[in-house]
Each structure stands twice: as C-alpha cells, then as structure tokens.
C-alpha positions in Angstrom: 9.0 -8.8 34.4 8.8 -6.7 31.2 10.0 -7.8 27.8 13.5 -6.8 26.9 13.8 -4.6 23.9 16.5 -3.6 21.4 16.6 -0.3 19.7 17.8 0.2 16.1 17.9 3.1 13.7 15.5 3.0 10.7 18.6 2.8 8.5 19.1 -0.8 9.7 15.8 -1.8 8.2 16.9 -1.1 4.6 16.9 -4.8 3.5 13.6 -6.6 2.9 13.1 -10.2 1.8 10.0 -10.9 -0.3 8.7 -14.4 -1.0 6.7 -15.4 -4.1 3.2 -16.5 -3.2 3.3 -19.2 -6.0 6.8 -20.8 -6.0 8.2 -19.5 -2.6 11.3 -18.0 -4.1 12.8 -15.2 -2.1 14.1 -11.9 -3.4 16.3 -9.7 -1.2 15.9 -6.0 -1.8 18.3 -3.5 -0.4 17.0 0.1 -0.4 20.5 1.5 -0.3 21.8 -0.3 -3.4 18.8 -1.0 -5.6 17.6 2.1 -7.4 14.6 0.6 -9.0 13.5 -1.7 -6.2 10.1 0.0 -5.9 9.4 -1.2 -9.4 9.8 -4.8 -8.6 6.6 -6.4 -10.1 7.2 -10.1 -10.9 8.9 -13.1 -9.4 12.3 -13.5 -11.1 11.9 -17.3 -10.9 8.4 -18.1 -12.1 7.2 -14.7 -13.4 4.1 -14.5 -11.1 3.0 -10.9 -10.8 3.1 -9.4 -7.3 -0.3 -8.4 -5.9 -1.3 -4.7 -6.2 -1.3 -4.5 -2.4 2.3 -5.7 -2.1 3.4 -3.4 -4.9 1.8 -0.5 -3.2 3.4 -1.5 0.1 6.8 -1.6 -1.5 6.4 1.8 -3.0 5.3 3.2 0.4 8.3 1.5 2.0 10.6 3.2 -0.5 9.0 6.6 0.1 9.4 6.1 3.9 13.2 5.6 3.6 13.6 8.4 1.0 11.6 11.0 2.8 12.8 10.1 6.2 16.5 10.4 5.1 15.7 13.8 3.6 14.0 15.0 6.8 17.3 14.7 8.8 15.2 13.4 11.7 16.5 10.7 14.0 14.1 7.8 14.1 14.6 4.5 15.9 12.5 1.4 16.3 12.1 -0.6 19.5 11.9 -4.3 19.0 11.3 -7.2 21.3 14.6 -8.9 22.0 14.9 -12.5 21.0 14.7 -15.0 23.9 18.0 -16.5 24.8 
C-alpha cells in the first residue's frame, strides 16, 4: 500500500526554525512578519556566526518566497503524512 500524503501550499512553509550549531538555541523566523530575516547572521544567545552555507540557504529561501508570491503561480508541496 502506498504512503499517504498531505498537500500544502507554499505559503504554509513561511516559518523556519534554525538551531545554533554551538549552543543549540533555536530561532524561529517567519517570512511573513520579519523583514530582515535574510540578514540573520549570528546566534542571538551565544553570538556564534552562522555558516556561509546556511546564510546563503536562508537568502535563497527568502528569494523563493518573494519571487513565488510575485509570480502569482499556485505551488503546493506533497508531504508524507505522519503515521497514526
């Protein structure tokens, strides 16, 4: 039997949680409410700088949301449904 899936619009993926590689602190970033979230560079708890790869990924994630919303296209993700 195939895996069950759920479908969600890309707008539902606007919140991302990032964990510091040094202290483990989590930062929740909401792309709909945080204007400068793509410029997040340091852990707010211990000050550790994010890796260049993570910073580039965050910038790309921000561009994804901005450009997709400007495109007026309908995009949905299909995710494996959690087991009950």
